[in-house]
VEXFI-888321 format. One line per 2 residues: for each residue x, y, z of C-alpha. Coordinates in Angstrom, 2 decimals, always signed. Example, Ala and Ser with C-alpha at 12.3 -4.5 7.8 and 13.67 -1.06 7.14 Angstrom:
# residues 2
+12.30:-4.50:+7.80 ~ +13.67:-1.06:+7.14 $
# end
This chain:
# residues 371
+46.33:+167.57:+43.16 ~ +44.08:+169.73:+45.70 $
+41.05:+168.49:+46.90 ~ +37.77:+170.94:+48.05 $
+34.86:+170.48:+49.38 ~ +31.82:+172.97:+50.05 $
+29.81:+171.55:+53.10 ~ +25.72:+172.52:+51.93 $
+23.76:+173.70:+55.00 ~ +19.61:+173.76:+54.85 $
+18.63:+173.69:+58.46 ~ +21.12:+175.61:+60.59 $
+19.43:+174.50:+63.83 ~ +20.79:+171.20:+63.11 $
+23.98:+171.50:+62.65 ~ +25.50:+171.74:+66.09 $
+22.78:+168.25:+67.04 ~ +24.71:+165.01:+68.41 $
+24.63:+161.51:+67.21 ~ +25.83:+159.83:+70.11 $
+28.25:+162.55:+71.65 ~ +29.11:+163.53:+67.73 $
+27.81:+166.59:+66.04 ~ +26.46:+166.42:+62.63 $
+29.03:+168.97:+61.58 ~ +32.18:+166.18:+63.27 $
+31.02:+163.79:+61.16 ~ +31.19:+165.25:+58.52 $
+34.66:+167.09:+58.74 ~ +35.88:+163.97:+59.80 $
+34.96:+161.91:+56.85 ~ +36.32:+164.89:+54.80 $
+39.68:+164.41:+56.89 ~ +39.60:+161.14:+56.16 $
+38.91:+160.89:+52.53 ~ +42.10:+163.46:+52.38 $
+40.06:+166.80:+51.15 ~ +42.42:+169.62:+52.32 $
+40.22:+172.58:+51.98 ~ +36.84:+172.98:+53.31 $
+34.68:+176.10:+52.16 ~ +31.31:+176.97:+54.48 $
+29.04:+179.80:+54.04 ~ +28.11:+181.38:+57.42 $
+29.11:+182.84:+60.11 ~ +28.39:+180.66:+63.11 $
+30.90:+178.04:+62.64 ~ +34.52:+179.11:+64.63 $
+36.61:+176.23:+63.11 ~ +40.74:+176.27:+61.90 $
+39.73:+173.76:+59.25 ~ +37.33:+175.87:+57.41 $
+37.28:+178.60:+55.00 ~ +34.22:+180.84:+55.41 $
+32.46:+183.16:+53.31 ~ +29.52:+185.32:+54.56 $
+27.86:+184.76:+51.28 ~ +27.53:+181.74:+48.14 $
+28.42:+184.82:+45.67 ~ +31.44:+185.39:+47.82 $
+32.20:+181.87:+48.10 ~ +32.39:+181.02:+44.44 $
+34.42:+183.93:+44.13 ~ +36.96:+182.20:+46.14 $
+36.32:+178.45:+44.38 ~ +37.36:+180.70:+41.06 $
+40.72:+180.48:+42.23 ~ +40.63:+176.92:+43.00 $
+42.26:+173.94:+40.97 ~ +41.19:+170.10:+40.78 $
+38.10:+168.77:+42.46 ~ +35.73:+170.34:+44.22 $
+32.70:+168.31:+46.03 ~ +29.39:+169.53:+47.15 $
+28.62:+168.07:+50.53 ~ +25.34:+167.98:+52.12 $
+26.40:+168.04:+55.74 ~ +22.04:+166.24:+56.22 $
+23.98:+162.74:+55.83 ~ +26.32:+162.20:+58.63 $
+26.99:+158.67:+57.26 ~ +28.64:+159.01:+54.20 $
+32.19:+157.20:+54.01 ~ +35.20:+158.56:+52.79 $
+35.49:+155.98:+49.90 ~ +32.25:+157.28:+48.61 $
+33.60:+160.79:+48.55 ~ +36.53:+159.30:+46.65 $
+34.79:+158.11:+43.94 ~ +32.83:+161.14:+43.84 $
+35.62:+163.07:+43.44 ~ +36.69:+160.74:+40.60 $
+33.83:+161.19:+38.50 ~ +34.09:+163.49:+35.40 $
+33.23:+167.01:+35.72 ~ +34.65:+170.14:+37.93 $
+31.78:+170.18:+40.74 ~ +30.53:+167.21:+42.00 $
+27.07:+167.22:+44.15 ~ +26.30:+165.02:+47.17 $
+22.72:+166.11:+47.40 ~ +21.04:+167.61:+43.68 $
+17.95:+168.35:+46.18 ~ +17.40:+172.42:+45.80 $
+20.66:+173.00:+44.16 ~ +19.24:+175.32:+41.97 $
+18.09:+177.37:+44.46 ~ +20.83:+177.16:+46.03 $
+23.44:+178.60:+43.65 ~ +20.83:+181.04:+41.68 $
+23.05:+184.23:+42.60 ~ +25.99:+182.36:+40.33 $
+23.60:+180.59:+37.24 ~ +26.75:+180.42:+35.03 $
+28.60:+178.20:+37.25 ~ +25.50:+175.97:+36.85 $
+26.96:+175.17:+33.42 ~ +30.04:+173.14:+35.46 $
+27.98:+170.99:+37.64 ~ +27.42:+167.42:+36.53 $
+24.27:+166.57:+39.06 ~ +24.82:+163.11:+40.43 $
+21.70:+162.03:+41.48 ~ +20.88:+159.81:+44.63 $
+20.46:+156.39:+43.54 ~ +23.27:+156.86:+41.22 $
+26.11:+157.33:+44.05 ~ +28.49:+155.25:+45.01 $
+27.30:+154.23:+48.20 ~ +29.91:+151.84:+49.98 $
+26.88:+151.31:+52.84 ~ +23.25:+151.44:+53.39 $
+24.07:+153.47:+56.48 ~ +25.08:+156.68:+54.42 $
+21.67:+157.24:+52.94 ~ +20.37:+158.41:+56.23 $
+19.37:+161.45:+55.74 ~ +18.83:+163.92:+58.91 $
+15.92:+166.67:+58.33 ~ +13.97:+167.15:+61.73 $
+14.06:+166.22:+64.92 ~ +12.32:+162.84:+64.20 $
+14.90:+162.31:+61.49 ~ +17.87:+163.38:+64.15 $
+16.38:+160.68:+66.64 ~ +16.44:+157.78:+64.11 $
+20.26:+158.10:+63.00 ~ +20.88:+158.53:+66.96 $
+19.24:+155.16:+67.42 ~ +21.16:+153.47:+64.12 $
+24.47:+154.97:+65.69 ~ +23.80:+153.57:+68.90 $
+22.99:+149.82:+67.62 ~ +26.12:+150.44:+65.26 $
+27.87:+151.28:+67.80 ~ +27.11:+148.47:+70.34 $
+27.30:+146.21:+67.79 ~ +30.35:+146.62:+66.90 $
+32.11:+146.53:+70.53 ~ +30.27:+142.88:+70.88 $
+32.29:+142.01:+67.91 ~ +35.18:+142.98:+70.40 $
+34.42:+140.94:+73.52 ~ +32.51:+143.25:+74.65 $
+29.69:+141.51:+76.75 ~ +26.18:+144.21:+77.40 $
+23.83:+142.80:+79.71 ~ +21.11:+144.19:+76.67 $
+22.62:+145.55:+73.76 ~ +19.10:+147.30:+73.30 $
+20.10:+149.17:+76.58 ~ +23.29:+151.09:+76.72 $
+24.57:+154.36:+75.16 ~ +27.85:+154.15:+74.22 $
+29.34:+157.48:+72.82 ~ +31.25:+157.76:+69.40 $
+34.49:+158.18:+71.16 ~ +34.57:+155.81:+74.24 $
+36.65:+153.11:+73.94 ~ +36.31:+149.20:+75.91 $
+39.19:+146.85:+76.48 ~ +38.45:+143.46:+75.72 $
+36.01:+141.32:+78.87 ~ +34.53:+144.22:+79.70 $
+30.81:+143.44:+81.04 ~ +28.08:+146.14:+80.92 $
+24.98:+146.39:+82.77 ~ +21.58:+147.83:+81.69 $
+21.05:+151.52:+80.82 ~ +24.74:+152.49:+81.23 $
+25.87:+155.65:+79.70 ~ +29.49:+155.66:+78.61 $
+30.18:+158.59:+76.63 ~ +32.95:+161.26:+76.14 $
+36.26:+159.98:+75.63 ~ +36.11:+157.22:+78.46 $
+38.27:+154.50:+78.18 ~ +37.14:+151.44:+79.96 $
+40.19:+148.87:+81.01 ~ +39.16:+145.05:+80.11 $
+37.51:+142.81:+82.12 ~ +36.16:+145.76:+84.20 $
+32.81:+145.35:+85.55 ~ +30.19:+147.84:+85.19 $
+26.66:+148.25:+87.04 ~ +23.27:+148.81:+85.79 $
+22.58:+153.00:+85.59 ~ +26.01:+153.92:+85.79 $
+26.94:+157.09:+83.89 ~ +30.45:+157.08:+82.78 $
+31.28:+160.74:+80.94 ~ +35.37:+161.37:+79.70 $
+37.10:+159.25:+82.73 ~ +39.21:+156.71:+82.19 $
+39.29:+153.05:+83.78 ~ +41.69:+150.76:+85.11 $
+41.46:+147.37:+84.28 ~ +39.96:+144.79:+86.48 $
+37.78:+147.61:+88.24 ~ +34.51:+146.38:+89.89 $
+31.78:+149.53:+89.63 ~ +28.60:+149.19:+91.48 $
+25.75:+152.00:+90.36 ~ +28.47:+154.82:+89.77 $
+28.46:+158.54:+88.47 ~ +31.40:+159.40:+87.43 $
+32.73:+162.59:+85.21 ~ +36.30:+163.90:+84.27 $
+38.08:+161.38:+86.82 ~ +40.53:+158.37:+86.59 $
+40.46:+155.13:+87.97 ~ +43.40:+152.65:+88.21 $
+43.49:+148.75:+88.29 ~ +41.64:+146.96:+90.59 $
+39.06:+149.55:+91.86 ~ +36.41:+148.60:+93.37 $
+33.11:+150.87:+94.06 ~ +30.31:+150.72:+95.99 $
+26.60:+151.37:+94.54 ~ +25.25:+154.81:+94.65 $
+28.70:+156.31:+94.28 ~ +29.77:+159.75:+92.35 $
+33.13:+160.78:+91.73 ~ +33.47:+164.00:+89.60 $
+35.43:+166.80:+88.96 ~ +38.95:+165.96:+88.37 $
+39.39:+162.90:+90.77 ~ +42.35:+160.58:+90.75 $
+42.23:+157.08:+92.27 ~ +45.27:+155.00:+92.69 $
+45.04:+151.20:+91.53 ~ +43.28:+148.89:+94.20 $
+41.73:+151.63:+96.14 ~ +38.22:+150.17:+97.46 $
+35.31:+152.99:+97.85 ~ +32.29:+152.29:+99.82 $
+28.76:+152.98:+98.19 ~ +26.86:+156.31:+99.14 $
+29.70:+158.37:+98.61 ~ +30.90:+161.49:+97.16 $
+33.80:+162.59:+96.01 ~ +34.96:+165.58:+94.41 $
+38.78:+166.87:+93.61 ~ +40.09:+163.94:+95.16 $
+43.16:+162.43:+94.93 ~ +43.04:+158.88:+96.17 $
+47.11:+156.80:+96.78 ~ +47.14:+153.20:+96.13 $
+45.66:+150.64:+98.18 ~ +43.35:+152.55:+100.22 $
+40.01:+152.75:+101.37 ~ +37.39:+154.70:+101.84 $
+33.98:+153.41:+104.13 ~ +30.93:+154.24:+102.69 $
+28.49:+157.42:+103.28 ~ +31.10:+159.94:+102.95 $
+31.58:+163.11:+101.56 ~ +34.61:+164.53:+100.44 $
+35.73:+167.56:+98.56 ~ +39.49:+168.83:+97.74 $
+40.65:+166.60:+99.32 ~ +44.70:+164.50:+99.22 $
+44.27:+161.04:+100.66 ~ +47.75:+158.98:+100.53 $
+48.66:+155.58:+100.35 ~ +47.54:+152.63:+102.43 $
+44.83:+154.91:+104.14 ~ +41.59:+153.93:+105.89 $
+38.66:+156.15:+105.91 ~ +35.99:+154.88:+107.95 $
+32.36:+155.84:+107.12 ~ +30.41:+158.93:+107.08 $
+33.46:+160.68:+106.94 ~ +33.09:+164.55:+105.49 $
+35.64:+167.28:+104.81 ~ +34.18:+170.73:+104.91 $
+35.63:+174.50:+103.71 ~ +33.71:+176.56:+106.55 $
+34.69:+179.41:+103.99 ~ +33.01:+177.77:+100.69 $
+36.14:+178.20:+98.96 ~ +38.10:+176.00:+96.60 $
+41.49:+176.69:+97.47 ~ +41.47:+175.34:+101.49 $
+42.67:+171.47:+101.23 ~ +42.59:+168.28:+103.53 $
+45.32:+166.28:+103.07 ~ +45.40:+162.96:+104.92 $
+49.09:+161.09:+104.55 ~ +50.17:+157.21:+103.87 $
+48.82:+154.75:+106.41 ~ +46.92:+157.16:+108.22 $
+43.09:+156.34:+110.12 ~ +40.01:+158.50:+109.95 $
+37.60:+156.82:+112.23 ~ +34.01:+156.57:+111.55 $
+31.68:+160.40:+111.61 ~ +34.92:+162.61:+111.91 $
+34.15:+166.03:+110.21 ~ +37.69:+167.23:+108.78 $
+37.43:+171.10:+108.31 ~ +40.03:+172.20:+105.79 $
+42.65:+173.68:+105.54 ~ +44.12:+170.48:+108.13 $
+46.59:+167.83:+107.61 ~ +46.95:+164.74:+109.18 $
+50.30:+163.49:+109.19 ~ +51.85:+160.01:+108.54 $
+50.75:+157.02:+110.46 ~ +48.62:+159.52:+112.68 $
+44.58:+158.33:+113.71 ~ +41.98:+160.14:+114.25 $
+39.16:+158.99:+116.58 ~ +35.60:+158.04:+115.88 $
+33.37:+161.18:+116.15 ~ +36.12:+163.93:+116.05 $
+35.33:+167.49:+114.58 ~ +39.71:+168.11:+113.51 $
+40.21:+171.80:+113.18 ~ +43.78:+171.28:+113.80 $
+46.97:+169.83:+111.88 ~ +48.06:+166.02:+113.45 $
+51.52:+165.24:+113.47 ~ +53.03:+162.41:+112.43 $
+52.38:+159.10:+114.59 ~ +49.79:+161.16:+116.86 $
+46.22:+159.37:+117.78 ~ +43.82:+162.43:+117.98 $
+40.13:+162.93:+119.81 ~ +38.37:+166.25:+119.06 $
+34.75:+165.12:+120.48 ~ +32.70:+166.63:+124.10 $
+33.16:+164.40:+126.79 ~ +29.95:+161.90:+127.58 $
+28.35:+163.26:+130.76 ~ +25.84:+161.46:+132.78 $
+22.57:+162.97:+134.80 ~ +21.48:+159.98:+137.35 $
+17.66:+159.95:+136.58 ~ +17.22:+162.56:+134.01 $
+15.78:+159.95:+131.45 ~ +12.99:+158.70:+133.54 $
+11.81:+162.43:+134.19 ~ +11.89:+163.34:+130.62 $
+10.20:+160.27:+129.50 ~ +7.23:+161.01:+132.43 $
+7.24:+164.68:+130.79 ~ +6.66:+164.20:+127.76 $
+4.10:+161.14:+128.24 ~ +1.88:+163.58:+130.39 $
+1.63:+166.09:+127.10 $
# end
């Protein structure tokens, strides 16, 4: 027998509001899917979703419902925490239509009063709730904030029970789709959102932000901002580091603090020093990059690439001007501005030769002191 549902939405401004990274609409749709409700009707033109059968008016919607056979559930999207078991219990009750909320139902369906004869008003206090959380209702910004706080605590509590250790469970923000392995340690005011996956026994320092990232096991993250990137196992990252826009960091890599990586891939066992700024760079295996290294594109485009091959060495404060390639086992001396490729096994120095002018220091100081 086909199971159908009609979504009731009073405040369409709230339908796209999120609770721990998941909208009220997504909460309801996921619950309906788990309850094996195959067909979902919606009145309005503000939703584009393959799972919905959309009608422009409730009158049109009721005409479409007249062709349905079996149970029809009227579910109010104001209740994001309804359980699939509750919906199943409601569908098993008597009558042709079942109400998830009776408030204002006469006003909603006034266009088709004859259909009210087939309704069974299942009052709020008679609904087969399986959890007190199901009674939480979102109708405005205040109730949305209360629901978000409730869900934040519920998610944190769930991960604590699975072996994740929070320095303070009241000071973390874990998204609905985030996943953690056992033994993960999370500091204060950490945010892990989107479809992030954190491997076992990884430590995340306070004030970190991780969104849509995969982090391997046994990693050590200082205060880090990560987005749309991945880390292999046993990666170590210093504090105040940013890793964004599709970075791929292999296992056993070390990255110093105050470093920014954007669209960078790093091979296994490589090391990047502190205060580096690298964009659109491909780094091989067992590469050593000193502190203060920058990769820049003078044209400001995204197509030019800096490539540093396996076992290469880049000294401190080197500027790599894209497009440029450093070959295998090649070395670039500290302070070099590199504008041309370096072949495998070669060493290059590209800086101005030091000049000494006798006595000029004393003359300069004497001149400045007279000002």
